[in-house]
GURODO-858450 format. One record per residue (C-alpha): residue in three letters; x, y, z. Coordinates in steps of 0.2 Angstrom, whole numbers, padded with zeros to 4 digits, always signed. Layout:
<recs>
ALAXYZ ...
</recs>
This chain:
<recs>
UNK-0008+0190-0123 UNK-0007+0171-0117 UNK-0013+0157-0128 UNK-0026+0147-0119 UNK-0024+0131-0130 UNK-0014+0117-0124 UNK+0004+0116-0129 UNK+0015+0101-0133 UNK+0032+0100-0140 UNK+0038+0087-0152 UNK+0056+0084-0156 UNK+0067+0071-0165 UNK+0077+0061-0152 UNK+0089+0052-0164 UNK+0089+0033-0169 UNK+0071+0035-0176 UNK+0064+0040-0159 UNK+0054+0055-0155 UNK+0051+0064-0138 UNK+0035+0074-0134 UNK+0030+0083-0118 UNK+0015+0094-0113 UNK+0020+0112-0108 UNK+0013+0124-0094 UNK+0006+0141-0100 UNK+0024+0147-0101 UNK+0037+0138-0110 UNK+0042+0124-0098 UNK+0037+0106-0097 UNK+0022+0103-0085 UNK+0029+0099-0068 UNK+0030+0080-0064 UNK+0028+0075-0083 UNK+0040+0064-0091 UNK+0043+0065-0110 UNK+0034+0052-0120 UNK+0046+0042-0131 UNK+0039+0035-0147 UNK+0045+0028-0163 UNK+0030+0035-0173 UNK+0026+0054-0170 UNK+0008+0050-0174 UNK+0007+0041-0157 UNK+0012+0057-0148 UNK-0001+0067-0157 UNK-0015+0055-0152 UNK-0009+0056-0134 UNK-0013+0075-0133 UNK-0029+0085-0134 UNK-0036+0088-0151 UNK-0034+0107-0149 UNK-0016+0106-0145 UNK-0004+0118-0153 UNK+0012+0108-0157 UNK+0029+0116-0156 UNK+0041+0107-0168 UNK+0056+0111-0178 UNK+0048+0111-0196 UNK+0031+0107-0202 UNK+0038+0101-0219 UNK+0049+0089-0209 UNK+0035+0082-0198 UNK+0017+0085-0204 UNK+0018+0075-0221 UNK+0023+0060-0211 UNK+0008+0063-0199 UNK-0004+0065-0213 UNK+0002+0049-0221 UNK-0003+0040-0205 UNK-0020+0048-0205 UNK-0016+0060-0192 UNK-0020+0079-0193 UNK-0017+0093-0180 UNK-0026+0109-0178 UNK-0012+0121-0173 UNK+0007+0121-0173 UNK+0022+0133-0170 UNK+0034+0130-0184 UNK+0051+0135-0176 UNK+0061+0137-0192 UNK+0048+0148-0200 UNK+0046+0158-0184 UNK+0065+0161-0184 UNK+0065+0167-0202 UNK+0051+0180-0198 UNK+0060+0185-0182 UNK+0077+0187-0190 UNK+0070+0198-0204 UNK+0060+0208-0191 UNK+0076+0211-0181 UNK+0085+0217-0197 UNK+0095+0201-0198 UNK+0089+0194-0215 UNK+0100+0181-0223 UNK+0106+0173-0207 UNK+0103+0155-0205 UNK+0086+0151-0199 UNK+0087+0132-0195 UNK+0083+0126-0178 UNK+0101+0120-0177 UNK+0107+0138-0181 UNK+0095+0145-0168 UNK+0102+0133-0155 UNK+0120+0138-0159 UNK+0116+0157-0157 UNK+0109+0153-0140 UNK+0124+0143-0134 UNK+0137+0153-0143 UNK+0143+0139-0154 UNK+0147+0141-0172 UNK+0132+0144-0182 UNK+0130+0131-0196 UNK+0123+0137-0213 UNK+0106+0131-0218 UNK+0105+0115-0228 UNK+0101+0117-0246 UNK+0082+0117-0250 UNK+0075+0102-0258 UNK+0069+0105-0276 UNK+0053+0096-0281 UNK+0054+0086-0297 UNK+0041+0074-0304 UNK+0051+0060-0296 UNK+0051+0068-0279 UNK+0033+0075-0277 UNK+0026+0058-0270 UNK+0041+0057-0258 UNK+0036+0072-0248 UNK+0026+0060-0238 UNK+0040+0048-0236 UNK+0053+0049-0222 UNK+0065+0063-0226 UNK+0083+0061-0226 UNK+0090+0062-0208 UNK+0095+0080-0202 UNK+0104+0084-0186 UNK+0091+0081-0172 UNK+0087+0096-0161 UNK+0083+0088-0144 UNK+0068+0093-0134 UNK+0077+0104-0121 UNK+0085+0114-0135 UNK+0069+0115-0145 UNK+0060+0122-0129 UNK+0075+0135-0127 UNK+0073+0141-0144 UNK+0054+0143-0142 UNK+0057+0152-0126 UNK+0069+0164-0135 UNK+0057+0167-0149 UNK+0043+0171-0137 UNK+0054+0184-0128 UNK+0060+0191-0145 UNK+0042+0192-0151 UNK+0036+0201-0135 UNK+0050+0214-0138 UNK+0043+0219-0154 UNK+0034+0236-0156 UNK+0018+0227-0160 UNK+0020+0210-0152 UNK+0002+0204-0154 UNK+0003+0207-0172 UNK+0019+0198-0174 UNK+0013+0184-0164 UNK-0002+0183-0175 UNK+0009+0183-0191 UNK+0019+0168-0184 UNK+0004+0158-0179 UNK-0005+0162-0196 UNK+0010+0157-0206 UNK+0013+0141-0196 UNK-0005+0137-0200 UNK-0002+0140-0218 UNK+0012+0126-0218 UNK-0001+0114-0211 UNK-0013+0119-0225 UNK+0000+0118-0239 UNK+0004+0100-0233 UNK-0014+0095-0233 UNK-0017+0103-0250 UNK-0002+0092-0257 UNK-0010+0077-0249 UNK-0027+0080-0256 UNK-0021+0085-0273 UNK-0030+0095-0287 UNK-0042+0084-0296 UNK-0036+0083-0314 UNK-0043+0073-0329 UNK-0028+0066-0339 UNK-0039+0061-0353 UNK-0046+0079-0355 UNK-0029+0086-0354 UNK-0023+0074-0368 UNK-0037+0079-0379 UNK-0034+0097-0376 UNK-0016+0095-0381 UNK-0021+0086-0397 UNK-0034+0100-0401 UNK-0021+0114-0398 UNK-0005+0107-0404 UNK-0010+0093-0416 UNK-0003+0076-0417 UNK+0014+0071-0411 UNK+0026+0063-0424 UNK+0033+0046-0421 UNK+0051+0047-0415 UNK+0049+0064-0406 UNK+0050+0082-0412 UNK+0037+0096-0410 UNK+0019+0092-0414 UNK+0011+0096-0430 UNK+0004+0113-0427 UNK+0020+0119-0420 UNK+0030+0112-0435 UNK+0017+0121-0447 UNK+0020+0138-0438 UNK+0038+0136-0438 UNK+0038+0133-0457 UNK+0027+0149-0459 UNK+0039+0159-0448 UNK+0054+0153-0458 UNK+0045+0156-0475 UNK+0041+0174-0469 UNK+0060+0177-0466 UNK+0066+0168-0481 UNK+0077+0156-0472 UNK+0076+0143-0459 UNK+0072+0150-0441 UNK+0071+0141-0425 UNK+0057+0151-0416 UNK+0060+0143-0399 UNK+0077+0151-0399 UNK+0076+0170-0395 UNK+0093+0173-0401 UNK+0088+0166-0418 UNK+0072+0176-0419 UNK+0081+0192-0414 UNK+0095+0189-0428 UNK+0081+0185-0441 UNK+0073+0202-0437 UNK+0089+0211-0438 UNK+0093+0204-0455 UNK+0076+0211-0460 UNK+0081+0228-0454 UNK+0072+0227-0437 UNK+0081+0229-0421 UNK+0074+0220-0406 UNK+0079+0220-0388 UNK+0069+0205-0384 UNK+0056+0193-0391 UNK+0043+0198-0378 UNK+0025+0198-0385 UNK+0023+0217-0381 UNK+0038+0221-0392 UNK+0035+0209-0406 UNK+0016+0213-0408 UNK+0019+0231-0413 UNK+0030+0226-0428 UNK+0025+0226-0446 UNK+0032+0210-0453 UNK+0023+0194-0460 UNK+0032+0183-0447 UNK+0023+0192-0432 UNK+0007+0183-0432 UNK+0013+0165-0434 UNK+0027+0169-0421 UNK+0015+0175-0408 UNK+0004+0160-0411 UNK+0020+0149-0410 UNK+0025+0157-0393 UNK+0008+0154-0385 UNK+0007+0136-0390 UNK+0026+0132-0387 UNK+0023+0138-0369 UNK+0009+0126-0367 UNK+0019+0112-0375 UNK+0034+0114-0364 UNK+0026+0120-0347 UNK+0010+0109-0348 UNK+0012+0097-0362 UNK+0012+0078-0363 UNK+0028+0076-0353 UNK+0022+0087-0339 UNK+0006+0077-0339 UNK+0015+0061-0338 UNK+0027+0067-0324 UNK+0015+0077-0313 UNK-0003+0070-0314 UNK-0006+0053-0306 UNK-0021+0044-0300 UNK-0032+0059-0306 UNK-0023+0071-0295 UNK-0010+0085-0298 UNK+0000+0087-0281 UNK+0011+0103-0282 UNK+0021+0107-0267 UNK+0015+0124-0260 UNK+0028+0135-0251 UNK+0019+0148-0240 UNK+0029+0165-0238 UNK+0040+0160-0253 UNK+0042+0178-0258 UNK+0048+0193-0249 UNK+0030+0200-0249 UNK+0024+0183-0241 UNK+0015+0177-0256 UNK+0015+0158-0259 UNK+0025+0149-0273 UNK+0026+0131-0278 UNK+0041+0120-0278 UNK+0040+0113-0296 UNK+0026+0109-0307 UNK+0020+0127-0312 UNK+0004+0126-0302 UNK+0003+0145-0301 UNK+0004+0147-0320 UNK-0009+0135-0326 UNK-0016+0143-0343 UNK-0034+0146-0344 UNK-0036+0133-0358 UNK-0028+0120-0348 UNK-0039+0123-0333 UNK-0052+0113-0343 UNK-0043+0098-0337 UNK-0046+0103-0319 UNK-0063+0094-0316 UNK-0072+0089-0300 UNK-0074+0071-0295 UNK-0092+0064-0300 UNK-0105+0071-0288 UNK-0092+0084-0282 UNK-0090+0102-0286 UNK-0076+0115-0286 UNK-0079+0131-0276 UNK-0068+0145-0283 UNK-0067+0161-0274 UNK-0058+0177-0279 UNK-0056+0191-0267 UNK-0062+0207-0275 UNK-0050+0221-0276 UNK-0040+0214-0261 UNK-0025+0225-0261 UNK-0034+0242-0262 UNK-0046+0236-0248 UNK-0031+0231-0238 UNK-0023+0248-0241 UNK-0039+0256-0234 UNK-0038+0246-0218 UNK-0020+0248-0215 UNK-0019+0267-0218 UNK-0034+0270-0207 UNK-0040+0283-0220 UNK-0058+0287-0214 UNK-0064+0291-0232 UNK-0056+0277-0240 UNK-0062+0264-0227 UNK-0080+0271-0229 UNK-0079+0268-0248 UNK-0071+0251-0246 UNK-0086+0246-0234 UNK-0099+0249-0247 UNK-0108+0234-0255 UNK-0102+0238-0273 UNK-0087+0237-0284 UNK-0073+0247-0276 UNK-0067+0256-0291 UNK-0084+0261-0296 UNK-0086+0269-0279 UNK-0070+0278-0280 UNK-0074+0284-0297 UNK-0087+0295-0290 UNK-0074+0303-0278 UNK-0066+0315-0290 UNK-0065+0305-0306 UNK-0081+0310-0314 UNK-0088+0292-0313 UNK-0073+0285-0324 UNK-0070+0268-0316 UNK-0054+0265-0327 UNK-0047+0281-0322 UNK-0050+0277-0303 UNK-0043+0260-0305 UNK-0027+0267-0313 UNK-0025+0280-0299 UNK-0026+0267-0285 UNK-0014+0255-0294 UNK-0003+0270-0297 UNK-0002+0274-0279 UNK+0002+0256-0274 UNK+0014+0253-0288 UNK+0022+0270-0289 UNK+0017+0277-0306 UNK+0022+0295-0305 UNK+0023+0301-0323 UNK+0010+0306-0336 UNK-0008+0303-0333 UNK-0003+0292-0318 UNK+0004+0308-0309 UNK-0012+0317-0312 UNK-0023+0303-0306 UNK-0013+0301-0291 UNK-0015+0319-0287 UNK-0034+0317-0288 UNK-0033+0302-0276 UNK-0022+0311-0264 UNK-0035+0325-0262 UNK-0049+0313-0259 UNK-0039+0300-0248 UNK-0024+0309-0241 UNK-0020+0297-0227 UNK-0020+0282-0239 UNK-0008+0289-0251 UNK+0003+0296-0237 UNK+0004+0278-0230 UNK+0012+0271-0246 UNK+0022+0287-0249 UNK+0030+0285-0231 UNK+0034+0267-0235 UNK+0042+0272-0251 UNK+0052+0285-0242 UNK+0058+0273-0229 UNK+0063+0261-0243 UNK+0073+0274-0251 UNK+0082+0279-0235 UNK+0087+0260-0232 UNK+0075+0258-0216 UNK+0066+0242-0212 UNK+0049+0242-0219 UNK+0035+0231-0212 UNK+0018+0224-0216 UNK+0004+0228-0204 UNK+0007+0211-0195 UNK+0026+0214-0195 UNK+0033+0204-0210 UNK+0049+0214-0214 UNK+0057+0219-0231 UNK+0076+0218-0228 UNK+0086+0234-0229 UNK+0099+0237-0243 UNK+0114+0225-0241 UNK+0126+0239-0244 UNK+0131+0250-0259 UNK+0141+0246-0275 UNK+0155+0255-0282 UNK+0144+0268-0289 UNK+0136+0271-0272 UNK+0119+0263-0277 UNK+0111+0252-0263 UNK+0107+0234-0266 UNK+0090+0229-0263 UNK+0082+0211-0261 UNK+0073+0206-0276 UNK+0058+0194-0278 UNK+0057+0184-0293 UNK+0038+0180-0291 UNK+0035+0199-0290 UNK+0046+0203-0305 UNK+0062+0202-0296 UNK+0076+0189-0295 UNK+0077+0180-0278 UNK+0094+0188-0274 UNK+0102+0204-0269 UNK+0104+0215-0284 UNK+0112+0232-0286 UNK+0099+0246-0291 UNK+0095+0264-0286 UNK+0086+0269-0270 UNK+0071+0275-0280 UNK+0068+0257-0286 UNK+0069+0251-0269 UNK+0056+0264-0264 UNK+0044+0258-0277 UNK+0046+0240-0271 UNK+0043+0245-0252 UNK+0028+0256-0258 UNK+0020+0240-0265 UNK+0027+0229-0251 UNK+0017+0236-0237 UNK+0001+0233-0247 UNK+0004+0217-0256 UNK+0013+0210-0240 UNK-0002+0215-0229 UNK-0014+0207-0241 UNK-0003+0191-0241 UNK-0004+0191-0222 UNK-0023+0193-0223 UNK-0024+0179-0234 UNK-0015+0168-0222 UNK-0029+0172-0209 UNK-0042+0168-0222 UNK-0035+0151-0226 UNK-0034+0147-0207 UNK-0051+0153-0203 UNK-0058+0143-0218 UNK-0049+0127-0213 UNK-0056+0129-0196 UNK-0074+0132-0202 UNK-0073+0116-0214 UNK-0066+0105-0200 UNK-0078+0112-0187 UNK-0094+0109-0198 UNK-0088+0091-0201 UNK-0088+0093-0220 UNK-0079+0082-0232 UNK-0073+0097-0242 UNK-0054+0099-0245 UNK-0044+0115-0248 UNK-0035+0110-0264 UNK-0028+0126-0272 UNK-0023+0144-0267 UNK-0015+0158-0277 UNK-0013+0176-0270 UNK-0031+0181-0270 UNK-0040+0165-0276 UNK-0044+0150-0266 UNK-0052+0133-0272 UNK-0061+0120-0262 UNK-0066+0103-0269 UNK-0082+0097-0260 UNK-0097+0086-0262 UNK-0110+0095-0272 UNK-0122+0096-0257 UNK-0109+0105-0247 UNK-0105+0118-0260 UNK-0116+0132-0255 UNK-0110+0130-0237 UNK-0092+0131-0242 UNK-0096+0147-0252 UNK-0103+0155-0237 UNK-0089+0148-0226 UNK-0077+0157-0238 UNK-0086+0174-0236 UNK-0087+0172-0217 UNK-0068+0168-0216 UNK-0064+0183-0226 UNK-0074+0194-0214 UNK-0066+0186-0199 UNK-0048+0187-0206 UNK-0051+0206-0209 UNK-0057+0208-0191 UNK-0043+0198-0184 UNK-0029+0206-0194 UNK-0035+0224-0195 UNK-0047+0226-0181 UNK-0065+0233-0181 UNK-0065+0243-0197 UNK-0079+0247-0210 UNK-0069+0238-0224 UNK-0077+0224-0232 UNK-0068+0209-0241 UNK-0080+0202-0253 UNK-0078+0188-0265 UNK-0083+0183-0282 UNK-0087+0165-0280 UNK-0092+0151-0293 UNK-0098+0134-0290 UNK-0092+0124-0305 UNK-0088+0106-0311 UNK-0073+0113-0321 UNK-0061+0126-0316 UNK-0061+0134-0333 UNK-0079+0139-0330 UNK-0076+0149-0315 UNK-0070+0164-0324 
</recs>
């Protein structure tokens, strides 16, 4: 399917110059056109139609500079992100994905490794909008050759339209991520400081832990009869061992079952210490400036396609600290959560008629499922669905899964097939074509290595584990990954709707199934409706014309903490 929008290519030319050229409906420069040569890429953007899809090496390398110049684009094709998706789709995960590497593969030259990723720190978050360190320029003709090659590889896929849609959606996501960084999340530093004093007590002159943490540390030490440093897991494990209690870790779920006087103050300490170290005074000083917290969002940062942030802990803001996220005077925060997103996605991708019918009803999904063989027990129905997605096949989970299989056989078979493919080491894909890499080989015990994902409970490397574990991962991957793909389309549709309506509203936060828009109070209801419409549109674009609904729980608030 051809893209009717105008296409231009933009590439670094070296010596601080840029080349830009319009393209024909194919992938070649328009006949008779001569590339523009500009020093500021924003000048090239202004020379093209507003609806142009820009083909460039990397959105993170180009778009922040354009935003700093007050220039936005509607669409782009991110060569390096597309290369990453295509390499994975071809079973070549791990190969360098830079434009320089793609060019080398085309010409038969030695393939250079990818440059190290920049790690955001408090001192680098503002520099995202400053000129980045010079990289090896990929000239315009090479950029077009790579784009032409990517178009051919996409067309060769089993479902080229879906893969093309995924590439376009994730390219749009990188535009949105840069815009969210530019806008920033509204943050009241005075409210944050008051919260910290309320929770942690006063800070002592000369440093050290604040008063409440020091008091709890004293209570913990008194309970053990010796000085214990509760911030050190090894010291806590040793103290319990001396008390005749063996621990494998200091995780909450393990400690809270113990019968010991140190348990209560230790749990309180751990909760407050997490706030102190992750979102305390130092974090506030480093990350919040001019009333904004500007995390660097990374679309597709996990194997499943979920987003991550590069520094700042934006996706782990404790509920109590959300009280500091306050809209500007006269503005509101529109916070929308997609209801039961992953089960609804499973209904759509499995094409199970009965499941799609239930997921299309105007009511809570788990309540509707509970009447389909679970005697109206919503909790049991929820456990059955989550068990199918996450692979719980023992105890009550097995019994609940059997009931779900009888009612929705096609849906359960879909995730079963994904698990089996994972166990057998085959490529496993989301609905749009995002690909989970195959095992990287077998260790000396004959166990296959699988890619692991820190954000989803795995480490971001290839680790040795058994094939059943990989099957559990791929069972979830097809659902969670397809949901992440749907979310890309949601964000793109919402961005388009806001811009099309001429609103002042700004997308400022996104996490898995939650989106937040900061807008003037008079636009709030329209934004809420735009979110609902964008969810429906994303469902139709991603999955076609199905009965499945994608409803939201939406709150219009002044303070983020009041949204849930």
